[in-house]
C-alpha positions, 0 to 999 in steps of 0.5 A: 283880861277882858280880851282873854275872857271874851276869847275863852268864852267864845272858843269854849262855848262855840266849840260845844255849840257846834257839836250840839248843832251837829247832834241835833241835826243828826238825831232829828232833822236828817236820816241820811248822813250824805245830807249833813256830811258837808255840815259835819265837815264844816263843824270840824273845820270851825272847831279847828279854827277855834283851836287856832283862834284860842292859841293866837289870842293867847300869844297875842295877848301876852305880846300886848302885855309885854309891849305895854310893860316895855313902852311904859314902866321900863322906859319911864325907869330909864328915861323919866316920866315923859321920855321914850325911845324910837324903838318903843314908838315903832313897836307901839305903832306896829301893835296898833296897826296889827290890833286894828287889822285883828279888830276888823277881822273880829268884827266880821266874826262878831257879826257872823256869830249872830247868825246861829243865835238868830236861827236858834231864836226862831226855833225857840220861838217855834217851841214856845208856839208849840207849847201854847197851841198844845194848851189850846188843842188847835193848830198843833201840826201847823207849827214847823221848823225847817232848817233847810231854809237856813242853808244848814241842810240841802233842800232834798234832805229828808225830812229836813223839816219837823212839825207838831209832835216831832217838834215837841220832842225836840223842844222837850230835850235839853240839847236845844236849849243848851245849844241855844244858850251856848251860842248866846254865850259865844256871841257875848264872848265875841262882843267882849273881845271887840270891846277889849280890842277897841279899848286897847286901840283907843288907849294905845293910840292916845298913849302913842300920840302923847309919848311921841309929843312929849318926847320932844325936848321943846314940847312944852313950848309948842302950843 
């Protein structure tokens, strides 16, 4: 269940956060479509990847549930409490290896999902600075956000950088805060999925080792 919830949060929030990012860039950071055409393409690609990820984890989660029932309840009913079949052990070992590979890939996804959180955190910090200097009345135009330094836009993009009053306009919109929170939820969903995969790995590896040992006829005499 944790895996299903984590993937659902990751995919749903990630999809909307990418759309929000594209909207912010289009409305406030670039006046020429050519500057962010690559970004639009990447957003569309990542959104399709999210669709595929959701489908894959739904099917994979169902397979893991089926594998769990096959190697526990059904086998116990046929062979007793501490017996299993060779086929069951092979299926368990296969899923352990597959889950290990999926977990490695998802660890990379988890690490990459932290990058937009960092970018939006810096923007949110700049907004807090704008609010403070607005109250003080000094240094207002010195507070800027330049998305080009993060590789979101090319260096020749215009304007690519907003300061002072223009930055205050962005900070006062709900799009920035909403997108920031969506990326945080995306990061949390990726973390929950990692925890779920690690938990499954530990439990399934332990169960596989115990069942393999206890399936021996003389297991109780080998200590």
